[in-house]
N, C-alpha and C positions, 0 to 999 in steps of 0.2 A: 564868867566862870572859866577857869583854865581847863583846856582839853589835854588829856593824857592818853597816850597809846600804850597799853600794857601788853607785852608779849611774854607769855608764859607757856611752857610746854606741858604743864600739868593742869588740866582743865579745872579740877576741884580747887586748887590753890588760886588759879586765875579768877574764878568766880568769887571766892571769899575775899580776895584782895581788892577786886573791883568794887564790891559792896562797901568795904571799909574805906576805900579812897573816895567813894561817892559821899560817905558820911563826913569825910574831911573837906568836902566842898569841891571836888574835882568832877568834871565830866569825863567819864572813862569809856574808851573803846577797847575791846579785848580781842586778841588774836593768839592763836597757837604759834609755834615756831614756823616762820615763813621766810624763806630766802628772798622773797619779793618785798621785803620790808620797805623799800623806797617807794613802791607803789602804794603801800598802806599809808605811809607818811604823806605822800602827795594827795591821796584821796581824803584823808582825815584831817590834815593840817593841824596836828597836835602842837601844843605849846611845849610838851616834854614827852620823853619816851622812857618807859620802865622795861628793862630786860631781865627776866627771871627764867633762865634756862638751866636745866639739870646739869649740863656740861658748860664750863666756861668757854670751851672752844666754840660752842654754838652761839653764845652771846657775843664772843669776839668776832665771829663771822658777820653777825648782824650789825655790830658796832662799826666795823670797817665799811660795810655797805652804806650805812647811813652817813658816816663821816665823809664819804666821797661826794655826796650831794648836799648834805645838810650839816655843814661844819659847826654851826653855832647852836644846833638843837640841843637843849639840855637833856642829859641821859643819866638815869639811875640804873646801875647794874647791881643785881643781887647775885652773890657768888658763894659757893661752899668751899672755894679755894681762893680766899682773898689775897694771899701772898702772891700766888701765880697771877691773879687778875691785876693786882697793883703793879707788879713788875711789867706786865704786858702794857698796861696803860701808860706807865712812865716811859717805856721805850717809844711809844707812839707820840709822846708829848700831848696826851689827851687833855683837852680843855672842856669846860662845861659838862663835867661828868663827876658823879659821886658813886663810890663803891659801898655797898651795904653787905656785910658778911652775914651768912646764915648761921644760926637761926635769927630771924628778924620778925618784927611786928609791922602792921600797917602804919603805926605811928612813926616808925623809923623811916619808912618810905615817904610818908606825908611830910615829915620834917626835911628830908633831903630834897623833895620837890619844892617845898617852900623856899629853901635856901637857894636852890638853883634858879628859881623864878623870882627871887627877891621879894617874897611875900612874907607877911607875918603869919606864922603857923597858927592853926586853930588851937586855942588853949585848952579847951575841955571837950575833946571829941566824944561822941556818944559811945563808940566802940574802938578803943585804942589798939 
């Protein structure tokens, strides 16, 4: 089972998304916004990271911190400013990252994770 670290600054969304990703077959650890993200990655050793922060600047800060130590870690970033996020990621030459614009479903996140982790996506999840 693939391990995913979900960082979301909205506890209610984090809870719903974590349940949905578990339904898609992922082992999910959840954290709120935490500048010590590298410590979380080191402790949990996830196969992928999902960043869903209210502000892209918050996600960008976490992305930069993780990329400094974990360059190949697959990352899904959820953003309500996808144009800004895409431009920022392109400037960085970001690899192993997929951007999901808001609004989104857990199915979008699960498909992005499957793509990044080179897995076949679950075809009929119980709660898309």
